[in-house]
Residue frames relative to the residue before (quaternion, step in Angstrom):
aa qw qx qy qz dx dy dz
M 1.0000 0.0000 0.0000 0.0000 0.00 0.00 0.00
N 0.7228 0.4395 -0.2732 0.4581 3.60 0.95 -0.64
K 0.0755 -0.8266 0.5561 -0.0427 3.52 -0.18 1.40
P 0.4356 -0.6986 0.4797 0.3036 3.65 -0.74 0.84
L 0.1221 -0.7548 0.6411 0.0653 3.55 -1.10 0.85
N 0.1890 -0.7694 0.6039 0.0871 3.54 -0.67 1.14
L 0.3334 0.7590 -0.4750 0.2951 3.53 0.72 1.11
I 0.0170 0.8146 -0.5758 0.0683 3.60 -0.76 1.06
F 0.3335 -0.6727 0.6238 0.2168 3.51 -1.08 0.86
S 0.3385 -0.7406 0.5268 0.2436 3.65 -0.46 1.01
G 0.6664 0.4958 -0.3034 0.4669 3.59 0.86 -0.90
L 0.6879 0.4765 -0.2876 0.4658 3.55 0.88 -0.94
T 0.5907 0.5603 -0.3775 0.4411 3.63 1.05 -0.54
V 0.6211 0.5226 -0.3181 0.4899 3.59 1.02 -0.88
F 0.6538 0.5264 -0.3178 0.4409 3.55 0.87 -0.88
S 0.6534 0.5206 -0.2975 0.4621 3.58 1.02 -0.91
L 0.6627 0.5103 -0.3030 0.4568 3.52 0.98 -0.83
L 0.6364 0.5082 -0.3270 0.4793 3.55 1.07 -0.73
T 0.6217 0.5695 -0.3304 0.4243 3.50 1.03 -0.80
C 0.6440 0.5184 -0.3115 0.4685 3.48 1.02 -1.00
V 0.6495 0.5264 -0.3315 0.4372 3.67 0.99 -0.73
I 0.7923 0.3581 -0.1977 0.4526 3.58 0.77 -0.93
S 0.6016 0.6072 -0.3721 0.3618 3.54 1.24 -0.46
C 0.4041 -0.6863 0.5312 0.2889 3.59 -1.15 0.32
S 0.5999 0.5858 -0.3443 0.4223 3.62 1.27 0.12
H 0.1763 0.7895 -0.5762 0.1164 3.64 0.72 0.82
D 0.3056 -0.7519 0.5582 0.1723 3.55 -0.99 0.89
T 0.1399 0.8132 -0.5412 0.1619 3.52 0.34 1.33
P 0.4841 -0.7294 0.4040 0.2653 3.62 -0.78 0.96
D 0.6424 0.5422 -0.3136 0.4415 3.56 1.20 -0.48
Q 0.6782 0.4264 -0.2995 0.5182 3.61 1.30 -0.05
T 0.0214 0.8266 -0.5589 0.0627 3.47 0.06 1.32
E 0.6853 -0.5046 0.3497 0.3918 3.58 -1.27 0.43
Q 0.2855 -0.7552 0.5718 0.1455 3.54 -0.95 0.89
N 0.4918 -0.6875 0.4617 0.2686 3.56 -1.01 0.87
D 0.6860 0.4546 -0.2720 0.4988 3.53 1.26 -0.42
D 0.3488 0.7356 -0.5273 0.2433 3.64 1.01 0.47
T 0.2750 -0.7452 0.5895 0.1469 3.51 -1.31 0.46
P 0.6910 -0.4507 0.2890 0.4856 3.67 -1.06 0.01
T 0.7945 0.2810 -0.1622 0.5134 3.67 1.14 -0.37
S 0.7673 0.2660 -0.1830 0.5541 3.56 1.16 0.20
G 0.6214 0.5213 -0.4246 0.4022 3.55 -1.36 0.44
I 0.4975 -0.6356 0.5169 0.2852 3.53 -1.32 -0.35
V 0.0597 0.7764 -0.6252 0.0525 3.54 -1.02 0.93
R 0.3044 -0.7318 0.5879 0.1618 3.51 -1.17 0.77
I 0.0107 -0.7791 0.6269 -0.0005 3.60 -0.97 0.88
S 0.2395 -0.7353 0.6142 0.1570 3.51 -1.38 0.52
V 0.1128 -0.8198 0.5614 0.0003 3.56 -0.77 1.13
D 0.5326 -0.5964 0.4995 0.3333 3.55 -1.07 0.79
E 0.5578 -0.6705 0.3902 0.2948 3.56 -0.68 1.07
S 0.5524 0.6202 -0.3768 0.4102 3.60 1.23 -0.59
Y 0.7498 0.3990 -0.1918 0.4917 3.59 1.06 -0.71
K 0.2829 0.7976 -0.5024 0.1774 3.60 1.14 0.41
L 0.6684 0.5066 -0.3190 0.4415 3.61 0.79 -0.92
I 0.6759 0.5023 -0.3055 0.4445 3.55 0.89 -0.91
F 0.7319 0.4427 -0.2399 0.4591 3.62 0.89 -0.97
E 0.5269 0.5812 -0.4247 0.4520 3.56 1.13 -0.29
N 0.6818 0.4918 -0.2669 0.4713 3.56 0.95 -0.97
Q 0.6571 0.5257 -0.2944 0.4529 3.54 0.98 -1.01
I 0.6916 0.4621 -0.2911 0.4727 3.65 0.89 -0.90
Y 0.6272 0.5332 -0.3524 0.4450 3.59 0.98 -0.77
T 0.6804 0.5016 -0.2790 0.4557 3.56 0.84 -0.98
F 0.6430 0.5324 -0.3144 0.4519 3.58 0.95 -0.95
C 0.7040 0.4755 -0.2611 0.4584 3.55 0.91 -0.98
Q 0.6125 0.5375 -0.3423 0.4678 3.57 1.18 -0.55
L 0.6685 0.4678 -0.2867 0.5020 3.58 1.10 -0.70
Y 0.7892 0.1676 -0.1024 0.5819 3.57 1.02 -0.69
P 0.1943 -0.8496 0.4781 0.1089 3.65 0.25 1.21
N 0.6465 0.5025 -0.3321 0.4682 3.61 1.18 -0.33
A 0.5976 0.5617 -0.3602 0.4447 3.58 1.30 0.09
K 0.0917 -0.7776 0.6208 0.0401 3.56 -1.05 0.83
V 0.0512 -0.7875 0.6139 0.0174 3.64 -0.59 1.03
N 0.1414 -0.7828 0.6033 0.0571 3.57 -0.48 1.25
V 0.0773 -0.8469 0.5259 -0.0151 3.59 -0.49 1.17
S 0.1114 -0.7399 0.6601 0.0658 3.57 -1.11 0.76
Y 0.2032 -0.7645 0.6013 0.1126 3.57 -0.93 1.01
K 0.0578 0.8313 -0.5325 0.1484 3.50 -0.57 1.30
S 0.6404 -0.4577 0.4221 0.4497 3.56 -1.34 -0.20
E 0.6905 -0.4831 0.3513 0.4080 3.52 -1.19 0.28
N 0.6660 0.5122 -0.2913 0.4574 3.52 0.92 -0.99
Q 0.6743 0.4827 -0.2988 0.4723 3.59 0.95 -0.91
A 0.6435 0.5254 -0.3441 0.4375 3.63 0.94 -0.75
L 0.6432 0.5141 -0.3048 0.4787 3.58 1.10 -0.81
E 0.6305 0.5269 -0.3259 0.4677 3.56 0.97 -0.76
D 0.6422 0.5089 -0.3368 0.4638 3.58 0.92 -0.82
L 0.6452 0.5172 -0.3255 0.4585 3.63 0.94 -0.83
L 0.6750 0.5095 -0.2903 0.4478 3.59 0.86 -0.93
E 0.7365 0.4113 -0.2296 0.4855 3.57 0.99 -0.93
D 0.4508 -0.7217 0.4215 0.3134 3.60 1.32 0.01
S 0.3883 0.6708 -0.5179 0.3619 3.55 1.13 0.71
S 0.7455 0.1716 -0.1498 0.6263 3.59 1.34 -0.22
K 0.3876 -0.7213 0.5298 0.2209 3.52 -1.08 0.76
V 0.7817 0.1969 -0.0691 0.5877 3.61 1.17 -0.62
A 0.0786 -0.7668 0.6357 0.0407 3.55 -0.99 0.84
V 0.2218 -0.7500 0.6088 0.1327 3.58 -1.10 0.77
L 0.0803 0.8125 -0.5617 0.1339 3.62 -0.52 1.20
N 0.4166 -0.6827 0.5294 0.2831 3.55 -1.26 0.22
R 0.7149 0.3111 -0.2843 0.5579 3.59 1.07 0.77
E 0.5012 -0.6188 0.5058 0.3316 3.53 -1.28 0.34
L 0.6486 -0.4997 0.3986 0.4132 3.56 -1.22 0.16
T 0.4284 -0.6663 0.5398 0.2849 3.56 -1.03 0.68
E 0.6721 -0.4956 0.3610 0.4151 3.56 -1.28 0.26
T 0.6325 0.5306 -0.3088 0.4723 3.54 1.12 -0.76
E 0.6333 0.5130 -0.3079 0.4909 3.61 1.04 -0.73
K 0.6314 0.5387 -0.3105 0.4634 3.57 0.99 -0.91
R 0.6870 0.4721 -0.2957 0.4667 3.55 0.89 -0.94
A 0.5804 0.5656 -0.3759 0.4494 3.65 1.09 -0.55
F 0.6668 0.4830 -0.2771 0.4953 3.56 1.02 -0.85
S 0.7205 0.4567 -0.2912 0.4331 3.58 0.70 -1.03
G 0.5632 0.5873 -0.3854 0.4351 3.55 1.23 -0.35
R 0.7172 0.3681 -0.2431 0.5394 3.52 1.29 -0.32
N 0.5003 -0.6877 0.3683 0.3757 3.46 1.41 0.48
I 0.5282 0.5783 -0.4295 0.4495 3.57 1.01 0.86
F 0.0830 -0.8093 0.5812 -0.0184 3.54 -0.83 1.10
P 0.2506 -0.8112 0.5164 0.1121 3.57 0.14 1.35
K 0.2856 -0.7428 0.5794 0.1760 3.54 -1.19 0.76
T 0.2451 -0.8045 0.5328 0.0936 3.54 -0.81 1.03
T 0.0498 -0.8102 0.5839 -0.0067 3.65 -0.72 1.01
K 0.2856 -0.7376 0.5868 0.1733 3.52 -0.74 1.04
I 0.1418 -0.8267 0.5443 0.0155 3.51 -0.84 1.14
A 0.8318 0.0183 0.0477 0.5528 3.63 1.09 -0.54
K 0.2831 -0.6573 0.6435 0.2715 3.44 -1.46 0.05
D 0.1556 -0.8008 0.5783 0.0090 3.52 -0.80 1.13
A 0.1573 -0.7593 0.6154 0.1409 3.49 -1.36 0.04
L 0.4124 -0.6380 0.5791 0.2960 3.51 -1.31 0.36
A 0.2205 -0.7638 0.5905 0.1388 3.55 -1.06 0.79
L 0.2817 -0.7265 0.5985 0.1859 3.60 -1.04 0.74
I 0.0559 -0.8130 0.5791 0.0255 3.59 -0.61 1.04
I 0.1010 -0.7949 0.5981 0.0097 3.53 -1.04 0.83
H 0.6528 -0.4863 0.4009 0.4203 3.53 -1.34 0.24
P 0.5976 -0.6087 0.3813 0.3562 3.67 -0.96 0.70
E 0.7043 0.4712 -0.2573 0.4645 3.53 1.18 -0.67
N 0.5063 0.6374 -0.4212 0.3999 3.54 1.25 -0.12
I 0.2866 -0.7983 0.5095 0.1453 3.64 -0.61 1.11
D 0.5848 0.5661 -0.3790 0.4403 3.61 1.25 -0.12
S 0.0703 0.8606 -0.4937 0.1029 3.50 0.55 1.24
C 0.7118 0.2818 -0.2383 0.5976 3.59 1.24 0.05
I 0.0777 -0.8128 0.5762 -0.0368 3.55 -0.69 1.23
S 0.3793 -0.7077 0.5359 0.2610 3.59 -0.88 0.82
L 0.6210 -0.5505 0.3970 0.3920 3.50 -1.18 0.45
E 0.6466 0.5151 -0.3400 0.4484 3.58 1.00 -0.72
T 0.6151 0.5140 -0.3506 0.4843 3.63 1.04 -0.63
L 0.6517 0.5216 -0.3175 0.4499 3.55 0.87 -0.96
K 0.6503 0.5143 -0.3324 0.4497 3.56 0.86 -0.95
G 0.6521 0.5188 -0.3128 0.4558 3.57 1.05 -0.84
F 0.6225 0.5127 -0.3657 0.4646 3.60 1.03 -0.66
I 0.6687 0.5260 -0.2934 0.4359 3.61 0.95 -0.89
S 0.6977 0.4582 -0.2371 0.4971 3.58 1.01 -0.99
G 0.4563 -0.6550 0.4814 0.3620 3.58 1.07 -0.70
E 0.5270 0.6667 -0.4094 0.3317 3.61 1.19 -0.02
T 0.6772 0.3904 -0.2528 0.5701 3.51 1.27 -0.62
A 0.1904 -0.8618 0.4631 0.0809 3.52 -0.38 1.17
L 0.7896 0.2944 -0.1144 0.5261 3.57 1.20 -0.49
W 0.4922 -0.6034 0.5272 0.3401 3.51 -1.25 0.42
P 0.5906 -0.6235 0.3629 0.3617 3.60 -0.90 0.85
S 0.7823 0.3622 -0.2070 0.4626 3.63 0.80 -0.85
S 0.7399 0.4110 -0.2306 0.4799 3.58 0.81 -0.96
K 0.2198 -0.7663 0.5380 0.2738 3.62 1.22 -0.75
N 0.4358 0.6683 -0.4868 0.3556 3.54 1.06 0.70
T 0.5715 -0.5983 0.4211 0.3715 3.63 -1.14 0.40
P 0.3309 -0.7444 0.5330 0.2288 3.69 -0.69 0.88
V 0.1928 -0.7263 0.6501 0.1124 3.55 -1.28 0.65
V 0.1389 -0.8054 0.5738 0.0524 3.56 -0.58 1.15
V 0.1136 -0.8222 0.5577 -0.0074 3.54 -0.67 1.18
F 0.1355 -0.7814 0.6066 0.0556 3.58 -0.84 1.07
D 0.6610 -0.5577 0.3443 0.3655 3.56 -1.24 0.31
N 0.7835 -0.0810 0.1112 0.6060 3.61 0.95 -0.96
Q 0.4977 -0.5438 0.5619 0.3752 3.48 -1.41 0.25
G 0.7868 0.2811 -0.2051 0.5098 3.56 -0.92 0.84
S 0.4810 0.7066 -0.4006 0.3299 3.51 1.31 0.14
A 0.5767 -0.5728 0.4245 0.3988 3.62 -1.13 0.47
N 0.6004 0.5660 -0.3707 0.4263 3.68 1.06 -0.66
A 0.6803 0.4751 -0.2969 0.4727 3.60 0.87 -0.95
R 0.6395 0.5205 -0.3326 0.4577 3.64 1.03 -0.79
F 0.6488 0.5490 -0.2929 0.4380 3.54 0.91 -0.93
M 0.7086 0.4452 -0.2456 0.4893 3.56 0.88 -0.99
S 0.6122 0.5263 -0.3499 0.4752 3.63 1.04 -0.62
E 0.6606 0.4937 -0.3100 0.4731 3.57 0.95 -0.86
L 0.6072 0.5496 -0.3291 0.4700 3.64 1.11 -0.73
A 0.7448 0.3708 -0.2389 0.5006 3.58 0.94 -0.82
G 0.4939 -0.7075 0.4039 0.3040 3.59 1.20 0.07
I 0.5761 0.5574 -0.3763 0.4645 3.50 1.17 0.72
K 0.5898 -0.6085 0.3912 0.3589 3.55 -1.20 0.39
A 0.7851 0.0032 0.0286 0.6187 3.59 1.13 -0.70
P 0.6485 -0.5118 0.3868 0.4098 3.59 -1.22 0.41
G 0.4275 -0.7411 0.4740 0.2083 3.54 -1.01 0.93
K 0.7814 -0.2969 0.2449 0.4911 3.49 -1.35 -0.29
G 0.7319 0.3800 -0.2967 0.4816 3.63 -1.01 0.66
C 0.6740 0.4317 -0.2882 0.5257 3.55 1.30 0.03
F 0.1022 0.7899 -0.6037 0.0337 3.58 -1.04 0.64
A 0.4617 -0.6792 0.5110 0.2536 3.58 -1.32 0.49
A 0.2969 -0.7050 0.6185 0.1798 3.51 -1.12 0.83
N 0.5193 -0.5951 0.4883 0.3711 3.54 -1.18 -0.62
G 0.8212 -0.0855 0.0048 0.5642 3.56 0.54 1.23
N 0.6987 -0.5187 0.3294 0.3665 3.48 -1.30 0.49
L 0.6157 0.5686 -0.3336 0.4317 3.58 1.08 -0.81
E 0.6721 0.5040 -0.2874 0.4601 3.54 0.98 -0.80
V 0.5843 0.5471 -0.3438 0.4910 3.54 1.25 -0.71
I 0.6699 0.4955 -0.3037 0.4621 3.63 0.83 -0.95
D 0.6710 0.5038 -0.3005 0.4535 3.61 0.87 -0.85
Y 0.6671 0.4955 -0.3085 0.4629 3.59 0.98 -0.81
V 0.6595 0.4968 -0.3222 0.4630 3.57 0.97 -0.76
S 0.6171 0.5638 -0.3310 0.4379 3.60 1.04 -0.78
K 0.7646 0.3745 -0.1908 0.4887 3.58 1.14 -0.55
N 0.7345 0.3776 -0.2065 0.5247 3.54 1.33 -0.13
R 0.3813 -0.7869 0.4257 0.2326 3.61 -0.34 1.13
D 0.7410 0.4224 -0.2109 0.4776 3.56 1.07 -0.71
A 0.5100 0.6460 -0.4192 0.3833 3.58 1.28 0.10
I 0.0865 -0.7556 0.6439 0.0836 3.45 -1.38 0.56
G 0.2031 -0.8253 0.5207 0.0806 3.57 -0.51 1.13
I 0.2272 -0.7451 0.6112 0.1403 3.57 -1.15 0.72
I 0.1632 0.7977 -0.5636 0.1390 3.59 -0.44 1.13
G 0.6115 -0.5341 0.4232 0.4021 3.59 -1.26 0.26
V 0.5638 -0.6625 0.3871 0.3057 3.55 -0.93 0.92
S 0.5730 0.6137 -0.3839 0.3843 3.60 1.13 -0.54
W 0.5757 0.5758 -0.3923 0.4279 3.64 1.13 -0.30
V 0.8132 0.2331 -0.1210 0.5193 3.64 1.10 -0.47
S 0.6002 0.6349 -0.3247 0.3621 3.58 1.28 0.12
D 0.6527 0.5104 -0.3254 0.4556 3.56 1.26 -0.34
K 0.3085 -0.8064 0.4835 0.1442 3.53 -0.18 1.30
D 0.7142 0.4569 -0.2556 0.4645 3.60 1.20 -0.46
D 0.5676 0.5848 -0.3605 0.4537 3.53 1.36 -0.06
T 0.4629 -0.7115 0.4635 0.2542 3.55 -0.85 1.10
L 0.6188 0.5386 -0.3557 0.4478 3.58 1.08 -0.62
S 0.6528 0.4846 -0.3344 0.4766 3.59 0.92 -0.89
Q 0.6619 0.4888 -0.3549 0.4440 3.62 0.83 -0.73
T 0.6042 0.5307 -0.3687 0.4663 3.67 1.01 -0.59
I 0.6546 0.5097 -0.3224 0.4558 3.56 0.89 -0.92
L 0.6932 0.5160 -0.2969 0.4062 3.56 0.81 -0.94
K 0.6026 0.5407 -0.3459 0.4742 3.56 1.28 -0.42
K 0.7052 0.4818 -0.2557 0.4530 3.66 1.17 -0.43
I 0.7951 0.2196 -0.0725 0.5606 3.56 1.18 -0.61
K 0.2958 -0.7088 0.5881 0.2534 3.59 -1.28 -0.18
V 0.3338 -0.7195 0.5699 0.2146 3.56 -1.01 0.76
A 0.3110 -0.7573 0.5624 0.1163 3.46 -0.90 1.20
G 0.3562 -0.7218 0.5573 0.2038 3.56 -1.28 0.43
I 0.4413 -0.6492 0.5489 0.2874 3.53 -1.36 0.20
Q 0.2763 -0.7871 0.5297 0.1532 3.61 -0.56 1.15
T 0.0035 -0.7674 0.6411 -0.0138 3.56 -0.98 0.99
E 0.6942 -0.4415 0.3433 0.4531 3.50 -1.30 -0.07
A 0.6895 0.4764 -0.2837 0.4660 3.56 1.11 -0.56
G 0.7515 -0.3210 0.2104 0.5366 3.60 1.21 -0.19
C 0.5636 -0.5625 0.4741 0.3758 3.54 -1.36 -0.23
Y 0.0780 -0.8174 0.5707 0.0080 3.63 -0.57 1.05
K 0.1955 -0.7516 0.6215 0.1031 3.54 -0.96 1.01
P 0.6370 -0.5806 0.3550 0.3621 3.62 -1.21 0.43
Y 0.1572 0.7734 -0.5857 0.1847 3.59 0.67 1.14
Q 0.6689 -0.5412 0.3175 0.3987 3.51 -1.15 0.65
A 0.6606 0.5333 -0.3158 0.4237 3.57 0.89 -0.95
Y 0.6772 0.5011 -0.2678 0.4674 3.58 0.98 -0.95
V 0.6070 0.5311 -0.3210 0.4964 3.53 1.18 -0.66
A 0.6733 0.5228 -0.2783 0.4426 3.57 0.89 -1.03
T 0.7380 0.4044 -0.2257 0.4908 3.62 0.98 -0.93
G 0.4645 -0.6914 0.4323 0.3455 3.56 1.25 -0.34
E 0.4156 0.7071 -0.4687 0.3279 3.61 1.30 0.23
Y 0.6207 0.4305 -0.3143 0.5749 3.58 1.29 -0.39
A 0.4132 -0.7972 0.3909 0.2026 3.58 -0.43 1.15
L 0.7373 0.4541 -0.2327 0.4427 3.54 1.03 -0.79
T 0.2945 0.7639 -0.5113 0.2613 3.55 0.67 1.22
R 0.0445 -0.7815 0.6220 -0.0176 3.53 -1.27 0.55
D 0.4263 -0.6704 0.5268 0.3021 3.64 -1.18 0.30
V 0.3051 -0.7269 0.5931 0.1634 3.52 -1.32 0.57
F 0.0992 -0.8176 0.5671 0.0074 3.62 -0.84 1.01
M 0.1724 -0.7114 0.6494 0.2061 3.51 -1.26 0.37
I 0.1656 -0.7884 0.5902 0.0518 3.59 -0.77 1.10
N 0.1244 -0.8253 0.5501 -0.0276 3.52 -0.54 1.33
R 0.1584 -0.8199 0.5441 0.0812 3.60 -0.52 1.09
Q 0.4229 0.6943 -0.4840 0.3238 3.60 1.20 0.13
T 0.3081 -0.7711 0.5318 0.1661 3.58 -0.89 0.92
R 0.7466 0.3020 -0.2198 0.5505 3.56 1.24 0.17
A 0.6069 -0.5619 0.3879 0.4068 3.59 -1.23 0.02
G 0.1646 0.8090 -0.5451 0.1457 3.49 0.32 1.25
L 0.7790 -0.3277 0.2291 0.4830 3.64 -1.18 -0.31
G 0.6056 0.5615 -0.3583 0.4353 3.57 1.03 -0.66
T 0.6625 0.4813 -0.2885 0.4962 3.51 1.02 -0.87
G 0.6389 0.5376 -0.3243 0.4445 3.62 0.98 -0.71
F 0.6815 0.4820 -0.2879 0.4695 3.53 1.03 -0.89
V 0.6057 0.5492 -0.3459 0.4603 3.58 1.06 -0.66
S 0.6590 0.5076 -0.2935 0.4711 3.57 1.04 -0.93
F 0.6343 0.5349 -0.3345 0.4468 3.56 1.05 -0.68
V 0.6775 0.4913 -0.2852 0.4672 3.55 0.92 -0.95
A 0.7064 0.4251 -0.2432 0.5109 3.59 1.07 -0.78
G 0.6286 0.5422 -0.3487 0.4351 3.61 1.19 -0.06
E 0.8194 -0.3277 0.1731 0.4373 3.53 -1.37 0.06
K 0.7115 0.4806 -0.2556 0.4445 3.53 0.78 -1.09
G 0.6638 0.5074 -0.2790 0.4734 3.54 0.94 -0.94
Q 0.6839 0.4857 -0.2864 0.4631 3.56 0.94 -1.02
R 0.6228 0.5324 -0.3526 0.4521 3.67 1.03 -0.68
M 0.6420 0.5251 -0.3215 0.4570 3.56 1.06 -0.79
I 0.6167 0.5529 -0.3205 0.4598 3.59 1.11 -0.80
K 0.6713 0.5011 -0.2877 0.4642 3.50 0.96 -0.85
L 0.6747 0.4991 -0.3001 0.4535 3.56 0.90 -0.86
Q 0.6831 0.4783 -0.2742 0.4791 3.57 1.23 -0.49
G 0.6524 -0.5989 0.2709 0.3773 3.54 1.25 0.36
M 0.5975 0.5314 -0.3749 0.4691 3.58 1.26 0.26
I 0.4957 -0.6581 0.4680 0.3195 3.54 -1.22 0.14
P 0.3410 -0.7460 0.5281 0.2199 3.65 -0.55 1.05
S 0.4221 -0.7253 0.4914 0.2331 3.56 -1.03 0.75
N 0.7886 0.3134 -0.1496 0.5075 3.56 1.16 -0.48
M 0.6238 0.4677 -0.3072 0.5457 3.44 1.29 0.70
P 0.4236 -0.6821 0.5047 0.3171 3.73 -0.78 0.81
V 0.1822 -0.7496 0.6304 0.0868 3.44 -1.22 0.83
R 0.2312 -0.7692 0.5800 0.1359 3.59 -0.87 0.95
I 0.1385 -0.7856 0.6026 0.0244 3.50 -0.89 1.17
I 0.0678 -0.7970 0.5996 0.0266 3.61 -0.71 1.06
R 0.1527 -0.7796 0.5958 0.1182 3.58 -0.75 0.91
I 0.1701 -0.7702 0.6138 0.0338 3.53 -0.88 1.14
K 0.2185 -0.7637 0.6008 0.0895 3.57 -0.82 1.13
């Protein structure tokens, strides 16, 4: 299922390199976590679901600007890899869109570790299609058929759809498989190597449909999001009440169907830098940043105005 994609956004690659230069979150092996860290100083390593890369680059940068003695080393990975890092203690904090299962909790408690889970946001999956694809509203049943492989054709073009996920073992693939009632994505689905490769593939293939985190296309003030939106089109979910796209209001009310919660899971047993960073993201500044980037903060009121 996992086919290699040698696809690169040249402009996005430059952006990523610049981010590495200016960010305080360099992933360097010689800077390991210190046992004497505090909530605002020291070094900590965290693993983040790759869907939330844009959000956490900003969160980490701001946190380290406020607390210059703090160093947050971040790795962006699939859900399975992030959980493995947390269990093996190579990361103190993981960012996922689900809570730990009972089996995972027992694995930690067997080591006398009881991770704390903090909900930080409500998120959504975005369906992206080629700009020339006229099927811009897709019913859930059609989408489930695409994922399972039971629906073989696009409604309008009658061409075969190609569903692209970010990674094997990713939260996006798991979420959509559960939605379709299957263990894993069916035929006609394959995994790229991250959200940017999904976007690039869809921009070049008319019958492709990509599954990515909404934060990649939801921040209207972000230059990367604007670049992405020029290359692809965001599809909506068709319901009896209408066609809903992953706008903030529809995600908040649940009218957009592909919504999920985002959690930070902290395994630190004391008030160290991991705990301090989680508190920052769940606090006023971190929650305001989440709202500005198009997601729904969990600890901040959101005002929804309906205009007729």
